[in-house]
C-alpha positions in Angstrom: -61.3 53.0 50.3 -60.7 52.5 54.0 -59.4 55.5 55.8 -55.6 55.1 56.6 -54.7 55.5 60.3 -52.4 58.5 60.5 -50.9 60.6 63.2 -48.0 62.1 61.2 -48.0 63.1 57.5 -44.6 63.7 55.9 -44.6 65.6 52.6 -41.8 66.3 50.1 -42.1 69.7 48.5 -40.8 70.0 44.9 -42.6 67.6 42.6 -45.0 66.6 45.4 -46.7 69.3 47.4 -45.5 72.1 45.0 -46.7 72.1 41.4 -44.5 72.8 38.4 -44.7 76.5 39.1 -43.2 75.7 42.6 -46.3 76.9 44.5 -48.7 75.3 46.9 -52.2 75.5 45.5 -55.3 76.5 47.6 -56.6 73.0 47.5 -53.4 71.5 48.9 -53.3 74.2 51.6 -56.9 73.5 52.5 -56.4 69.7 52.7 -53.4 70.0 55.0 -55.1 72.5 57.2 -58.0 70.1 57.6 -55.6 67.3 58.3 -53.9 69.4 61.0 -57.3 70.1 62.6 -57.8 66.3 62.9 -54.7 66.2 65.1 -52.3 64.9 62.5 -48.7 66.3 62.7 -48.0 67.7 59.2 -44.2 67.7 58.5 -42.6 69.3 55.5 -39.6 67.3 54.4 -37.3 68.6 51.7 -33.8 68.9 50.3 -34.4 72.6 50.4 -32.8 75.0 52.9 -34.8 75.6 56.1 -35.2 79.3 55.3 -36.8 78.5 51.9 -39.3 76.1 53.5 -40.5 78.6 56.1 -42.8 80.6 53.8 -44.5 77.4 52.7 -45.0 76.3 56.3 -46.4 79.7 57.1 -48.7 79.7 54.1 -50.3 76.5 55.2 -50.4 77.6 58.8 -48.2 74.9 60.3 -46.4 75.1 63.7 -44.3 72.0 63.5 -40.7 71.0 63.1 -39.4 71.1 59.5 -37.0 68.5 58.0 -34.7 70.3 55.6 -31.6 69.5 53.7 -32.8 66.0 53.0 -32.7 65.3 56.7 -29.5 67.2 57.5 -31.4 69.6 59.7 -34.6 69.3 61.8 -35.7 72.7 63.2 -38.9 74.0 64.5 -40.7 76.4 62.2 -41.8 78.7 65.0 -39.5 78.4 68.0 -36.3 77.8 66.0 -35.3 74.9 68.2 -32.8 72.6 66.5 -33.6 68.9 67.1 -30.9 67.5 64.8 -28.1 68.8 62.6 -25.5 66.7 60.7 -23.2 68.8 58.5 -20.5 67.9 56.0 -17.0 67.7 57.5 -15.0 70.9 56.8 -12.1 69.1 55.0 -14.5 67.2 52.7 -16.3 70.4 51.9 -13.1 72.1 50.8 -12.1 69.0 48.7 -15.4 69.3 46.9 -14.9 73.1 46.4 -11.5 72.4 44.8 -13.0 69.6 42.6 -15.7 71.9 41.3 -13.4 74.9 40.8 -11.1 72.7 38.7 -14.0 71.7 36.4 -15.7 75.1 36.3 -18.9 73.8 38.0 -21.4 76.0 39.8 -21.5 75.1 43.5 -23.9 76.2 46.2 -22.5 76.2 49.7 -25.1 76.1 52.4 -23.6 77.2 55.8 -25.6 78.2 58.9 -28.8 78.2 56.7 -27.3 80.8 54.4 -26.4 80.3 50.7 -23.0 81.2 49.4 -21.7 81.0 45.8 -18.5 82.0 44.1 -20.3 84.3 41.6 -23.7 85.0 40.2 -24.6 83.2 37.0 -27.7 81.7 35.3 -27.5 78.7 37.6 -27.6 80.8 40.8 -30.5 82.8 39.3 -32.4 79.6 38.5 -32.0 78.4 42.1 -32.8 81.8 43.7 -35.9 82.2 41.5 -37.2 78.7 42.4 -36.6 78.9 46.1 -36.7 82.5 47.1 -33.3 82.3 48.8 -30.8 85.0 48.1 -27.2 84.0 47.6 -24.1 85.8 48.8 -21.3 85.9 46.2 -17.9 85.6 47.9 -15.6 85.3 44.9 -13.8 82.3 46.3 -15.6 79.6 48.3 -12.3 78.8 50.0 -12.9 81.9 52.1 -15.3 79.6 53.9 -12.6 77.1 54.9 -13.3 75.6 58.3 -17.0 75.9 57.9 -19.2 72.8 58.0 -22.0 73.2 55.4 -25.2 71.4 55.9 -25.4 70.8 52.2 -23.5 71.5 48.9 -25.1 71.5 45.5 -24.0 71.4 41.9 -26.3 72.8 39.2 -25.9 72.0 35.5 -27.8 70.8 32.5 -29.8 67.6 32.9 -27.4 65.9 30.4 -24.3 66.9 32.3 -25.9 66.1 35.7 -26.4 62.5 34.5 -22.7 62.2 33.7 -21.5 64.1 36.7 -23.5 62.1 39.1 -21.5 59.0 38.1 -18.2 60.9 38.5 -19.1 62.3 41.9 -20.2 58.9 43.2 -16.9 57.5 42.1 -14.8 60.2 43.6 -16.8 61.2 46.7 -19.2 58.4 47.3 -17.3 57.1 50.3 -17.4 60.5 52.0 -20.7 62.0 51.1 -24.4 61.2 50.6 -24.9 62.2 46.9 -28.4 62.4 45.3 -30.1 63.9 42.3 -33.1 65.9 43.6 -34.0 67.9 40.4 -33.0 67.3 36.8 -30.4 70.1 37.2 -29.4 69.4 40.8 -26.8 67.1 42.4 -26.8 67.5 46.2 -24.1 66.5 48.7 -24.6 65.9 52.4 -23.0 64.0 55.3 -23.2 60.3 54.5 -25.3 59.7 57.6 -28.0 62.0 56.2 -31.3 61.0 54.5 -35.0 61.7 55.0 -35.8 58.4 56.5 -33.7 58.5 59.7 -34.7 62.1 60.3 -38.4 61.2 60.0 -37.9 58.3 62.3 -36.2 60.5 64.9 -38.9 63.1 64.8 -41.7 60.6 65.1 -40.0 59.0 68.1 -39.6 62.4 69.7 -43.3 63.0 69.2 -44.2 59.5 70.6 -45.7 58.4 67.2 -45.2 54.9 65.9 -43.9 54.7 62.3 -46.9 52.5 61.5 -49.0 55.7 61.9 -46.8 57.8 59.6 -47.8 58.5 56.0 -45.2 59.8 53.6 -45.7 61.5 50.2 -42.9 61.8 47.6 -41.8 61.7 44.0 -38.1 61.4 43.8 -35.1 59.2 44.6 -34.3 61.2 47.7 -37.8 60.4 49.1 -37.2 56.6 49.0 -35.8 56.3 52.5 -38.7 58.1 54.2 -41.3 56.3 52.2 -39.7 53.0 53.1 -39.6 54.1 56.8 -43.3 55.2 56.9 -46.1 52.9 57.6 -47.9 53.9 54.4 -46.3 55.5 51.3 -47.9 57.6 48.6 -46.1 58.2 45.3 -47.2 61.0 43.1 -48.3 60.3 39.6 -45.3 62.1 38.3 -42.9 60.2 40.6 -40.0 58.2 39.3 -41.0 54.6 38.4 -38.9 53.0 41.1 -40.9 54.9 43.7 -44.2 54.0 42.2 -43.3 50.3 42.1 -42.8 50.2 45.9 -45.5 52.7 47.0 -48.7 51.6 48.7 -50.7 54.2 46.7 -50.2 56.2 43.5 -51.8 59.6 43.7 -52.5 62.1 40.8 -49.6 64.3 39.8 -48.4 67.4 41.6 -49.9 69.6 38.9 -53.5 68.4 39.6 -53.6 68.7 43.4 -52.5 65.1 43.9 -51.7 65.6 47.5 -55.1 67.2 48.3 -56.9 64.4 46.5 -55.0 61.7 48.3 -55.3 63.4 51.7 -59.1 63.7 51.2 -59.6 60.2 50.0 -57.2 58.3 52.3 -56.7 60.4 55.4 -59.9 62.5 55.8 -62.4 59.8 54.8 -63.8 61.5 51.8 -65.4 64.6 53.4 -64.5 66.8 50.4 -65.0 66.0 46.7 -62.2 66.6 44.3 -63.2 65.9 40.7 -61.1 63.8 38.3 -59.4 61.6 41.0 -58.4 58.1 39.8 -55.5 57.3 42.1 -54.3 53.7 42.2 -54.0 51.7 45.4 -51.5 49.0 45.7 -51.3 45.8 47.7 
């Protein structure tokens, strides 16, 4: 396959760069380091908090801005410079707190890149174990009244999330960007937030045409950045809608799909990864 022109590579984390154990494999690290050596700006793009992405950025050895909170925050991994921040309005945040309290739902409240919860429970433990972020239990999230969180997040069973997503869209869809990022997660952000516009803004700041941006993703919240990029790569484990519109379908996140696609499409096949049978589209 012809090498794809690329000056910026944008990679989702969970379900894309990270495997099902939520780690970056050595092969994926090596591929992205090689890509960086070629002069490509490697950007991690995730719904995660900035602080939970930093260890992954450091593991790979990147020194670039990070797009976190699904595009709600763009902040440099090393200098700490904030390029962009779009939080939720304080009044809307408290309305969502009340709504979740009335229904007994677990709610994460991400303010100033810190995680606050009402109380510890199995859902907070699940999130902390997956992301490495420690939560501060405050007893009542209304203590944070006046704060403008970058993101809020409900965690529940996959079955309940399917039902709750419809209810949240009905009751808050005009005030919040609402998306399902994991089978147990519903995330809420400012309605102006998504990965695509954040990626466009960062590429423009770097003087890179979107035609030279390649995006990797697997979930619904990756759609906007994959549509914005000049070339899109869906993981083998991606949702079907993303696969249908992608330029290329890589192997899954559990068999180093990112590394295989980077090597084949962006590095020109210098390294051999066995068992690769990705599917090019178009």
